PDB file of N, H, CA, C and O in Angstrom:
ATOM      1  N   MET A   1      16.523  24.353 261.059  1.00  0.00           N
ATOM      2  CA  MET A   1      17.208  25.286 261.929  1.00  0.00           C
ATOM      3  C   MET A   1      17.525  24.595 263.251  1.00  0.00           C
ATOM      4  O   MET A   1      16.629  24.138 263.961  1.00  0.00           O
ATOM      5  N   ALA A   2      18.774  24.530 263.557  1.00  0.00           N
ATOM      6  H   ALA A   2      19.502  24.901 262.980  1.00  0.00           H
ATOM      7  CA  ALA A   2      19.192  23.898 264.804  1.00  0.00           C
ATOM      8  C   ALA A   2      19.225  24.955 265.904  1.00  0.00           C
ATOM      9  O   ALA A   2      20.229  25.643 266.091  1.00  0.00           O
ATOM     10  N   GLN A   3      18.135  25.070 266.615  1.00  0.00           N
ATOM     11  H   GLN A   3      17.319  24.511 266.464  1.00  0.00           H
ATOM     12  CA  GLN A   3      18.054  26.053 267.690  1.00  0.00           C
ATOM     13  C   GLN A   3      18.404  25.455 269.041  1.00  0.00           C
ATOM     14  O   GLN A   3      18.652  26.193 269.994  1.00  0.00           O
ATOM     15  N   ALA A   4      18.429  24.145 269.142  1.00  0.00           N
ATOM     16  H   ALA A   4      18.227  23.545 268.368  1.00  0.00           H
ATOM     17  CA  ALA A   4      18.689  23.499 270.428  1.00  0.00           C
ATOM     18  C   ALA A   4      20.006  23.965 271.057  1.00  0.00           C
ATOM     19  O   ALA A   4      20.035  24.202 272.265  1.00  0.00           O
ATOM     20  N   PRO A   5      21.096  24.106 270.294  1.00  0.00           N
ATOM     21  CA  PRO A   5      22.340  24.603 270.924  1.00  0.00           C
ATOM     22  C   PRO A   5      22.170  26.002 271.527  1.00  0.00           C
ATOM     23  O   PRO A   5      22.730  26.301 272.582  1.00  0.00           O
ATOM     24  N   ASN A   6      21.400  26.847 270.855  1.00  0.00           N
ATOM     25  H   ASN A   6      20.945  26.604 269.998  1.00  0.00           H
ATOM     26  CA  ASN A   6      21.144  28.183 271.401  1.00  0.00           C
ATOM     27  C   ASN A   6      20.339  28.091 272.688  1.00  0.00           C
ATOM     28  O   ASN A   6      20.614  28.805 273.652  1.00  0.00           O
ATOM     29  N   PHE A   7      19.347  27.213 272.699  1.00  0.00           N
ATOM     30  H   PHE A   7      19.123  26.633 271.915  1.00  0.00           H
ATOM     31  CA  PHE A   7      18.535  27.030 273.899  1.00  0.00           C
ATOM     32  C   PHE A   7      19.402  26.528 275.049  1.00  0.00           C
ATOM     33  O   PHE A   7      19.256  26.981 276.185  1.00  0.00           O
ATOM     34  N   ARG A   8      20.300  25.597 274.757  1.00  0.00           N
ATOM     35  H   ARG A   8      20.419  25.229 273.834  1.00  0.00           H
ATOM     36  CA  ARG A   8      21.185  25.068 275.810  1.00  0.00           C
ATOM     37  C   ARG A   8      22.172  26.135 276.294  1.00  0.00           C
ATOM     38  O   ARG A   8      22.525  26.155 277.473  1.00  0.00           O
ATOM     39  N   ALA A   9      22.613  27.009 275.412  1.00  0.00           N
ATOM     40  H   ALA A   9      22.326  26.993 274.454  1.00  0.00           H
ATOM     41  CA  ALA A   9      23.488  28.111 275.821  1.00  0.00           C
ATOM     42  C   ALA A   9      22.742  29.075 276.745  1.00  0.00           C
ATOM     43  O   ALA A   9      23.300  29.563 277.728  1.00  0.00           O
ATOM     44  N   ASN A  10      21.484  29.341 276.420  1.00  0.00           N
ATOM     45  H   ASN A  10      21.031  28.945 275.621  1.00  0.00           H
ATOM     46  CA  ASN A  10      20.672  30.193 277.295  1.00  0.00           C
ATOM     47  C   ASN A  10      20.480  29.535 278.654  1.00  0.00           C
ATOM     48  O   ASN A  10      20.517  30.211 279.682  1.00  0.00           O
ATOM     49  N   ALA A  11      20.275  28.227 278.666  1.00  0.00           N
ATOM     50  H   ALA A  11      20.245  27.678 277.831  1.00  0.00           H
ATOM     51  CA  ALA A  11      20.120  27.500 279.930  1.00  0.00           C
ATOM     52  C   ALA A  11      21.389  27.600 280.759  1.00  0.00           C
ATOM     53  O   ALA A  11      21.326  27.797 281.973  1.00  0.00           O
ATOM     54  N   ALA A  12      22.530  27.467 280.118  1.00  0.00           N
ATOM     55  H   ALA A  12      22.581  27.307 279.132  1.00  0.00           H
ATOM     56  CA  ALA A  12      23.802  27.567 280.841  1.00  0.00           C
ATOM     57  C   ALA A  12      23.979  28.965 281.432  1.00  0.00           C
ATOM     58  O   ALA A  12      24.487  29.115 282.543  1.00  0.00           O
ATOM     59  N   GLN A  13      23.561  29.976 280.695  1.00  0.00           N
ATOM     60  H   GLN A  13      23.148  29.855 279.792  1.00  0.00           H
ATOM     61  CA  GLN A  13      23.654  31.347 281.210  1.00  0.00           C
ATOM     62  C   GLN A  13      22.731  31.526 282.412  1.00  0.00           C
ATOM     63  O   GLN A  13      23.101  32.176 283.390  1.00  0.00           O
ATOM     64  N   CYS A  14      21.544  30.955 282.341  1.00  0.00           N
ATOM     65  H   CYS A  14      21.244  30.426 281.547  1.00  0.00           H
ATOM     66  CA  CYS A  14      20.615  31.032 283.472  1.00  0.00           C
ATOM     67  C   CYS A  14      21.187  30.316 284.692  1.00  0.00           C
ATOM     68  O   CYS A  14      21.020  30.786 285.817  1.00  0.00           O
ATOM     69  N   ARG A  15      21.856  29.188 284.484  1.00  0.00           N
ATOM     70  H   ARG A  15      21.991  28.806 283.569  1.00  0.00           H
ATOM     71  CA  ARG A  15      22.488  28.460 285.590  1.00  0.00           C
ATOM     72  C   ARG A  15      23.574  29.325 286.227  1.00  0.00           C
ATOM     73  O   ARG A  15      23.670  29.406 287.452  1.00  0.00           O
ATOM     74  N   ALA A  16      24.388  29.970 285.396  1.00  0.00           N
ATOM     75  H   ALA A  16      24.310  29.904 284.401  1.00  0.00           H
ATOM     76  CA  ALA A  16      25.446  30.834 285.912  1.00  0.00           C
ATOM     77  C   ALA A  16      24.847  32.011 286.681  1.00  0.00           C
ATOM     78  O   ALA A  16      25.353  32.394 287.736  1.00  0.00           O
ATOM     79  N   ASP A  17      23.768  32.581 286.147  1.00  0.00           N
ATOM     80  H   ASP A  17      23.356  32.270 285.290  1.00  0.00           H
ATOM     81  CA  ASP A  17      23.091  33.673 286.843  1.00  0.00           C
ATOM     82  C   ASP A  17      22.541  33.210 288.182  1.00  0.00           C
ATOM     83  O   ASP A  17      22.607  33.941 289.170  1.00  0.00           O
ATOM     84  N   ALA A  18      21.999  31.996 288.218  1.00  0.00           N
ATOM     85  H   ALA A  18      21.945  31.402 287.416  1.00  0.00           H
ATOM     86  CA  ALA A  18      21.453  31.455 289.468  1.00  0.00           C
ATOM     87  C   ALA A  18      22.562  31.274 290.501  1.00  0.00           C
ATOM     88  O   ALA A  18      22.377  31.574 291.680  1.00  0.00           O
ATOM     89  N   GLU A  19      23.711  30.782 290.051  1.00  0.00           N
ATOM     90  H   GLU A  19      23.861  30.538 289.093  1.00  0.00           H
ATOM     91  CA  GLU A  19      24.824  30.572 290.979  1.00  0.00           C
ATOM     92  C   GLU A  19      25.382  31.888 291.506  1.00  0.00           C
ATOM     93  O   GLU A  19      25.910  31.943 292.617  1.00  0.00           O
ATOM     94  N   ALA A  20      25.265  32.951 290.708  1.00  0.00           N
ATOM     95  H   ALA A  20      24.836  32.906 289.806  1.00  0.00           H
ATOM     96  CA  ALA A  20      25.783  34.257 291.127  1.00  0.00           C
ATOM     97  C   ALA A  20      24.766  35.054 291.939  1.00  0.00           C
ATOM     98  O   ALA A  20      25.123  36.047 292.574  1.00  0.00           O
ATOM     99  N   ALA A  21      23.525  34.637 291.925  1.00  0.00           N
ATOM    100  H   ALA A  21      23.234  33.831 291.409  1.00  0.00           H
ATOM    101  CA  ALA A  21      22.465  35.397 292.598  1.00  0.00           C
ATOM    102  C   ALA A  21      22.625  35.337 294.115  1.00  0.00           C
ATOM    103  O   ALA A  21      22.969  34.302 294.687  1.00  0.00           O
ATOM    104  N   THR A  22      22.369  36.462 294.734  1.00  0.00           N
ATOM    105  H   THR A  22      22.090  37.303 294.269  1.00  0.00           H
ATOM    106  CA  THR A  22      22.423  36.510 296.197  1.00  0.00           C
ATOM    107  C   THR A  22      21.037  36.409 296.813  1.00  0.00           C
ATOM    108  O   THR A  22      20.903  36.022 297.974  1.00  0.00           O
ATOM    109  N   LEU A  23      20.012  36.750 296.055  1.00  0.00           N
ATOM    110  H   LEU A  23      20.121  37.065 295.113  1.00  0.00           H
ATOM    111  CA  LEU A  23      18.639  36.673 296.546  1.00  0.00           C
ATOM    112  C   LEU A  23      18.023  35.339 296.142  1.00  0.00           C
ATOM    113  O   LEU A  23      18.177  34.897 295.004  1.00  0.00           O
ATOM    114  N   SER A  24      17.337  34.709 297.064  1.00  0.00           N
ATOM    115  H   SER A  24      17.211  35.068 297.989  1.00  0.00           H
ATOM    116  CA  SER A  24      16.774  33.385 296.783  1.00  0.00           C
ATOM    117  C   SER A  24      15.706  33.431 295.691  1.00  0.00           C
ATOM    118  O   SER A  24      15.607  32.503 294.888  1.00  0.00           O
ATOM    119  N   ASN A  25      14.902  34.505 295.651  1.00  0.00           N
ATOM    120  H   ASN A  25      14.982  35.259 296.303  1.00  0.00           H
ATOM    121  CA  ASN A  25      13.868  34.571 294.615  1.00  0.00           C
ATOM    122  C   ASN A  25      14.483  34.726 293.228  1.00  0.00           C
ATOM    123  O   ASN A  25      13.947  34.198 292.253  1.00  0.00           O
ATOM    124  N   VAL A  26      15.582  35.435 293.128  1.00  0.00           N
ATOM    125  H   VAL A  26      16.017  35.864 293.919  1.00  0.00           H
ATOM    126  CA  VAL A  26      16.270  35.586 291.836  1.00  0.00           C
ATOM    127  C   VAL A  26      16.885  34.251 291.436  1.00  0.00           C
ATOM    128  O   VAL A  26      16.809  33.852 290.274  1.00  0.00           O
ATOM    129  N   ARG A  27      17.496  33.558 292.399  1.00  0.00           N
ATOM    130  H   ARG A  27      17.557  33.882 293.344  1.00  0.00           H
ATOM    131  CA  ARG A  27      18.086  32.248 292.129  1.00  0.00           C
ATOM    132  C   ARG A  27      17.022  31.278 291.628  1.00  0.00           C
ATOM    133  O   ARG A  27      17.237  30.565 290.648  1.00  0.00           O
ATOM    134  N   GLU A  28      15.872  31.253 292.302  1.00  0.00           N
ATOM    135  H   GLU A  28      15.697  31.832 293.099  1.00  0.00           H
ATOM    136  CA  GLU A  28      14.786  30.352 291.896  1.00  0.00           C
ATOM    137  C   GLU A  28      14.252  30.704 290.520  1.00  0.00           C
ATOM    138  O   GLU A  28      13.952  29.814 289.724  1.00  0.00           O
ATOM    139  N   ARG A  29      14.128  32.003 290.229  1.00  0.00           N
ATOM    140  H   ARG A  29      14.372  32.726 290.875  1.00  0.00           H
ATOM    141  CA  ARG A  29      13.661  32.422 288.905  1.00  0.00           C
ATOM    142  C   ARG A  29      14.637  31.966 287.825  1.00  0.00           C
ATOM    143  O   ARG A  29      14.215  31.488 286.771  1.00  0.00           O
ATOM    144  N   CYS A  30      15.924  32.108 288.075  1.00  0.00           N
ATOM    145  H   CYS A  30      16.266  32.496 288.931  1.00  0.00           H
ATOM    146  CA  CYS A  30      16.927  31.694 287.094  1.00  0.00           C
ATOM    147  C   CYS A  30      16.900  30.180 286.894  1.00  0.00           C
ATOM    148  O   CYS A  30      17.059  29.698 285.773  1.00  0.00           O
ATOM    149  N   LEU A  31      16.701  29.434 287.973  1.00  0.00           N
ATOM    150  H   LEU A  31      16.572  29.826 288.884  1.00  0.00           H
ATOM    151  CA  LEU A  31      16.628  27.976 287.842  1.00  0.00           C
ATOM    152  C   LEU A  31      15.375  27.545 287.083  1.00  0.00           C
ATOM    153  O   LEU A  31      15.415  26.579 286.322  1.00  0.00           O
ATOM    154  N   ARG A  32      14.272  28.250 287.284  1.00  0.00           N
ATOM    155  H   ARG A  32      14.240  29.036 287.902  1.00  0.00           H
ATOM    156  CA  ARG A  32      13.052  27.947 286.506  1.00  0.00           C
ATOM    157  C   ARG A  32      13.284  28.254 285.029  1.00  0.00           C
ATOM    158  O   ARG A  32      12.858  27.502 284.153  1.00  0.00           O
ATOM    159  N   ALA A  33      13.969  29.373 284.764  1.00  0.00           N
ATOM    160  H   ALA A  33      14.316  29.984 285.476  1.00  0.00           H
ATOM    161  CA  ALA A  33      14.271  29.734 283.375  1.00  0.00           C
ATOM    162  C   ALA A  33      15.190  28.691 282.743  1.00  0.00           C
ATOM    163  O   ALA A  33      15.010  28.319 281.584  1.00  0.00           O
ATOM    164  N   GLU A  34      16.173  28.223 283.510  1.00  0.00           N
ATOM    165  H   GLU A  34      16.319  28.526 284.452  1.00  0.00           H
ATOM    166  CA  GLU A  34      17.064  27.178 282.997  1.00  0.00           C
ATOM    167  C   GLU A  34      16.271  25.936 282.620  1.00  0.00           C
ATOM    168  O   GLU A  34      16.480  25.359 281.552  1.00  0.00           O
ATOM    169  N   ALA A  35      15.363  25.526 283.492  1.00  0.00           N
ATOM    170  H   ALA A  35      15.193  25.995 284.359  1.00  0.00           H
ATOM    171  CA  ALA A  35      14.546  24.340 283.221  1.00  0.00           C
ATOM    172  C   ALA A  35      13.703  24.538 281.963  1.00  0.00           C
ATOM    173  O   ALA A  35      13.548  23.617 281.161  1.00  0.00           O
ATOM    174  N   ALA A  36      13.167  25.732 281.798  1.00  0.00           N
ATOM    175  H   ALA A  36      13.294  26.480 282.450  1.00  0.00           H
ATOM    176  CA  ALA A  36      12.356  26.017 280.608  1.00  0.00           C
ATOM    177  C   ALA A  36      13.201  25.949 279.337  1.00  0.00           C
ATOM    178  O   ALA A  36      12.769  25.380 278.335  1.00  0.00           O
ATOM    179  N   TRP A  37      14.397  26.526 279.374  1.00  0.00           N
ATOM    180  H   TRP A  37      14.748  26.989 280.188  1.00  0.00           H
ATOM    181  CA  TRP A  37      15.275  26.478 278.200  1.00  0.00           C
ATOM    182  C   TRP A  37      15.668  25.050 277.855  1.00  0.00           C
ATOM    183  O   TRP A  37      15.701  24.678 276.682  1.00  0.00           O
ATOM    184  N   LEU A  38      15.969  24.242 278.880  1.00  0.00           N
ATOM    185  H   LEU A  38      15.943  24.545 279.833  1.00  0.00           H
ATOM    186  CA  LEU A  38      16.330  22.849 278.621  1.00  0.00           C
ATOM    187  C   LEU A  38      15.150  22.072 278.048  1.00  0.00           C
ATOM    188  O   LEU A  38      15.327  21.218 277.180  1.00  0.00           O
ATOM    189  N   ASP A  39      13.945  22.369 278.533  1.00  0.00           N
ATOM    190  H   ASP A  39      13.801  23.063 279.238  1.00  0.00           H
ATOM    191  CA  ASP A  39      12.751  21.722 277.996  1.00  0.00           C
ATOM    192  C   ASP A  39      12.558  22.093 276.526  1.00  0.00           C
ATOM    193  O   ASP A  39      12.234  21.238 275.702  1.00  0.00           O
ATOM    194  N   MET A  40      12.759  23.372 276.203  1.00  0.00           N
ATOM    195  H   MET A  40      13.022  24.066 276.873  1.00  0.00           H
ATOM    196  CA  MET A  40      12.629  23.797 274.805  1.00  0.00           C
ATOM    197  C   MET A  40      13.679  23.125 273.928  1.00  0.00           C
ATOM    198  O   MET A  40      13.384  22.743 272.796  1.00  0.00           O
ATOM    199  N   ALA A  41      14.896  22.976 274.435  1.00  0.00           N
ATOM    200  H   ALA A  41      15.136  23.287 275.354  1.00  0.00           H
ATOM    201  CA  ALA A  41      15.955  22.310 273.663  1.00  0.00           C
ATOM    202  C   ALA A  41      15.597  20.850 273.415  1.00  0.00           C
ATOM    203  O   ALA A  41      15.753  20.351 272.300  1.00  0.00           O
ATOM    204  N   ASP A  42      15.118  20.164 274.448  1.00  0.00           N
ATOM    205  H   ASP A  42      14.991  20.568 275.354  1.00  0.00           H
ATOM    206  CA  ASP A  42      14.716  18.758 274.289  1.00  0.00           C
ATOM    207  C   ASP A  42      13.584  18.628 273.282  1.00  0.00           C
ATOM    208  O   ASP A  42      13.599  17.740 272.430  1.00  0.00           O
ATOM    209  N   ARG A  43      12.603  19.517 273.384  1.00  0.00           N
ATOM    210  H   ARG A  43      12.590  20.239 274.076  1.00  0.00           H
ATOM    211  CA  ARG A  43      11.458  19.468 272.468  1.00  0.00           C
ATOM    212  C   ARG A  43      11.914  19.727 271.035  1.00  0.00           C
ATOM    213  O   ARG A  43      11.461  19.053 270.109  1.00  0.00           O
ATOM    214  N   GLN A  44      12.809  20.700 270.845  1.00  0.00           N
ATOM    215  H   GLN A  44      13.177  21.247 271.597  1.00  0.00           H
ATOM    216  CA  GLN A  44      13.309  21.005 269.504  1.00  0.00           C
ATOM    217  C   GLN A  44      14.061  19.814 268.918  1.00  0.00           C
ATOM    218  O   GLN A  44      13.920  19.516 267.732  1.00  0.00           O
ATOM    219  N   GLU A  45      14.853  19.136 269.734  1.00  0.00           N
ATOM    220  H   GLU A  45      14.968  19.378 270.697  1.00  0.00           H
ATOM    221  CA  GLU A  45      15.584  17.967 269.251  1.00  0.00           C
ATOM    222  C   GLU A  45      14.634  16.833 268.869  1.00  0.00           C
ATOM    223  O   GLU A  45      14.872  16.132 267.886  1.00  0.00           O
ATOM    224  N   ARG A  46      13.557  16.650 269.640  1.00  0.00           N
ATOM    225  H   ARG A  46      13.363  17.220 270.438  1.00  0.00           H
ATOM    226  CA  ARG A  46      12.570  15.615 269.285  1.00  0.00           C
ATOM    227  C   ARG A  46      11.884  15.958 267.962  1.00  0.00           C
ATOM    228  O   ARG A  46      11.651  15.078 267.134  1.00  0.00           O
ATOM    229  N   VAL A  47      11.567  17.226 267.767  1.00  0.00           N
ATOM    230  H   VAL A  47      11.756  17.941 268.440  1.00  0.00           H
ATOM    231  CA  VAL A  47      10.926  17.657 266.520  1.00  0.00           C
ATOM    232  C   VAL A  47      11.865  17.422 265.337  1.00  0.00           C
ATOM    233  O   VAL A  47      11.445  16.911 264.299  1.00  0.00           O
ATOM    234  N   GLU A  48      13.123  17.793 265.495  1.00  0.00           N
ATOM    235  H   GLU A  48      13.464  18.208 266.339  1.00  0.00           H
ATOM    236  CA  GLU A  48      14.088  17.605 264.404  1.00  0.00           C
ATOM    237  C   GLU A  48      14.275  16.133 264.075  1.00  0.00           C
ATOM    238  O   GLU A  48      14.390  15.770 262.904  1.00  0.00           O
ATOM    239  N   THR A  49      14.308  15.284 265.088  1.00  0.00           N
ATOM    240  H   THR A  49      14.215  15.578 266.039  1.00  0.00           H
ATOM    241  CA  THR A  49      14.448  13.844 264.870  1.00  0.00           C
ATOM    242  C   THR A  49      13.224  13.288 264.155  1.00  0.00           C
ATOM    243  O   THR A  49      13.353  12.517 263.204  1.00  0.00           O
ATOM    244  N   ALA A  50      12.035  13.678 264.612  1.00  0.00           N
ATOM    245  H   ALA A  50      11.931  14.304 265.384  1.00  0.00           H
ATOM    246  CA  ALA A  50      10.805  13.199 263.993  1.00  0.00           C
ATOM    247  C   ALA A  50      10.700  13.676 262.548  1.00  0.00           C
ATOM    248  O   ALA A  50      10.244  12.935 261.677  1.00  0.00           O
ATOM    249  N   ARG A  51      11.116  14.899 262.296  1.00  0.00           N
ATOM    250  H   ARG A  51      11.487  15.502 263.003  1.00  0.00           H
ATOM    251  CA  ARG A  51      11.062  15.441 260.934  1.00  0.00           C
ATOM    252  C   ARG A  51      12.014  14.658 260.027  1.00  0.00           C
ATOM    253  O   ARG A  51      11.665  14.340 258.890  1.00  0.00           O
ATOM    254  N   ALA A  52      13.191  14.355 260.516  1.00  0.00           N
ATOM    255  H   ALA A  52      13.475  14.614 261.440  1.00  0.00           H
ATOM    256  CA  ALA A  52      14.165  13.602 259.712  1.00  0.00           C
ATOM    257  C   ALA A  52      13.643  12.212 259.391  1.00  0.00           C
ATOM    258  O   ALA A  52      13.796  11.731 258.268  1.00  0.00           O
ATOM    259  N   VAL A  53      13.031  11.572 260.366  1.00  0.00           N
ATOM    260  H   VAL A  53      12.906  11.963 261.277  1.00  0.00           H
ATOM    261  CA  VAL A  53      12.466  10.238 260.138  1.00  0.00           C
ATOM    262  C   VAL A  53      11.337  10.323 259.113  1.00  0.00           C
ATOM    263  O   VAL A  53      11.263   9.513 258.190  1.00  0.00           O
ATOM    264  N   ARG A  54      10.468  11.304 259.285  1.00  0.00           N
ATOM    265  H   ARG A  54      10.528  11.962 260.035  1.00  0.00           H
ATOM    266  CA  ARG A  54       9.318  11.455 258.388  1.00  0.00           C
ATOM    267  C   ARG A  54       9.768  11.748 256.956  1.00  0.00           C
ATOM    268  O   ARG A  54       9.182  11.222 256.010  1.00  0.00           O
ATOM    269  N   GLU A  55      10.787  12.570 256.784  1.00  0.00           N
ATOM    270  H   GLU A  55      11.263  12.998 257.552  1.00  0.00           H
ATOM    271  CA  GLU A  55      11.226  12.953 255.443  1.00  0.00           C
ATOM    272  C   GLU A  55      11.986  11.817 254.749  1.00  0.00           C
ATOM    273  O   GLU A  55      12.030  11.779 253.519  1.00  0.00           O
ATOM    274  N   ASN A  56      12.566  10.921 255.485  1.00  0.00           N
ATOM    275  H   ASN A  56      12.530  10.952 256.484  1.00  0.00           H
ATOM    276  CA  ASN A  56      13.314   9.817 254.892  1.00  0.00           C
ATOM    277  C   ASN A  56      12.450   8.572 254.655  1.00  0.00           C
ATOM    278  O   ASN A  56      12.885   7.630 253.992  1.00  0.00           O
ATOM    279  N   ARG A  57      11.250   8.569 255.189  1.00  0.00           N
ATOM    280  H   ARG A  57      10.897   9.334 255.728  1.00  0.00           H
ATOM    281  CA  ARG A  57      10.350   7.419 255.020  1.00  0.00           C
ATOM    282  C   ARG A  57       9.697   7.508 253.642  1.00  0.00           C
ATOM    283  O   ARG A  57       9.253   8.587 253.248  1.00  0.00           O
ATOM    284  N   PRO A  58       9.628   6.409 252.905  1.00  0.00           N
ATOM    285  CA  PRO A  58       8.964   6.438 251.602  1.00  0.00           C
ATOM    286  C   PRO A  58       7.466   6.666 251.763  1.00  0.00           C
ATOM    287  O   PRO A  58       6.837   6.132 252.676  1.00  0.00           O
ATOM    288  N   GLY A  59       6.915   7.455 250.872  1.00  0.00           N
ATOM    289  H   GLY A  59       7.426   7.889 250.130  1.00  0.00           H
ATOM    290  CA  GLY A  59       5.488   7.745 250.908  1.00  0.00           C
ATOM    291  C   GLY A  59       4.673   6.636 250.279  1.00  0.00           C
ATOM    292  O   GLY A  59       5.250   5.702 249.721  1.00  0.00           O
ATOM    293  N   PRO A  60       3.344   6.704 250.347  1.00  0.00           N
ATOM    294  CA  PRO A  60       2.480   5.659 249.795  1.00  0.00           C
ATOM    295  C   PRO A  60       2.672   5.470 248.296  1.00  0.00           C
ATOM    296  O   PRO A  60       2.577   4.345 247.807  1.00  0.00           O
ATOM    297  N   ALA A  61       2.941   6.548 247.552  1.00  0.00           N
ATOM    298  H   ALA A  61       3.019   7.462 247.949  1.00  0.00           H
ATOM    299  CA  ALA A  61       3.125   6.433 246.091  1.00  0.00           C
ATOM    300  C   ALA A  61       4.394   5.645 245.776  1.00  0.00           C
ATOM    301  O   ALA A  61       4.424   4.884 244.809  1.00  0.00           O
ATOM    302  N   THR A  62       5.424   5.818 246.568  1.00  0.00           N
ATOM    303  H   THR A  62       5.399   6.436 247.354  1.00  0.00           H
ATOM    304  CA  THR A  62       6.683   5.107 246.352  1.00  0.00           C
ATOM    305  C   THR A  62       6.531   3.625 246.629  1.00  0.00           C
ATOM    306  O   THR A  62       7.103   2.800 245.917  1.00  0.00           O
ATOM    307  N   ILE A  63       5.766   3.275 247.659  1.00  0.00           N
ATOM    308  H   ILE A  63       5.301   3.945 248.238  1.00  0.00           H
ATOM    309  CA  ILE A  63       5.579   1.876 248.030  1.00  0.00           C
ATOM    310  C   ILE A  63       4.758   1.137 246.959  1.00  0.00           C
ATOM    311  O   ILE A  63       5.053  -0.018 246.650  1.00  0.00           O
ATOM    312  N   ALA A  64       3.731   1.790 246.391  1.00  0.00           N
ATOM    313  H   ALA A  64       3.491   2.728 246.642  1.00  0.00           H
ATOM    314  CA  ALA A  64       2.843   1.161 245.403  1.00  0.00           C
ATOM    315  C   ALA A  64       3.547   0.951 244.072  1.00  0.00           C
ATOM    316  O   ALA A  64       3.178   0.047 243.323  1.00  0.00           O
ATOM    317  N   ALA A  65       4.537   1.750 243.764  1.00  0.00           N
ATOM    318  H   ALA A  65       4.836   2.485 244.373  1.00  0.00           H
ATOM    319  CA  ALA A  65       5.194   1.676 242.455  1.00  0.00           C
ATOM    320  C   ALA A  65       6.102   0.491 242.301  1.00  0.00           C
ATOM    321  O   ALA A  65       6.713   0.314 241.247  1.00  0.00           O
TER     322      ALA A  65
END
């Protein structure tokens, strides 16, 4: 499941909300949320990459044969 694009879309929405905010505490909250969404997207991409590498690597039974 490729969720990273959804996470990045949520981050972009948080950035837009931060830019539209008139109160500093709301702006800061939106920027923190953006950072969290971007972190989740990065983490999801690392997991997907690691999973792809792991699934394409030959297992011990394949190497011994």
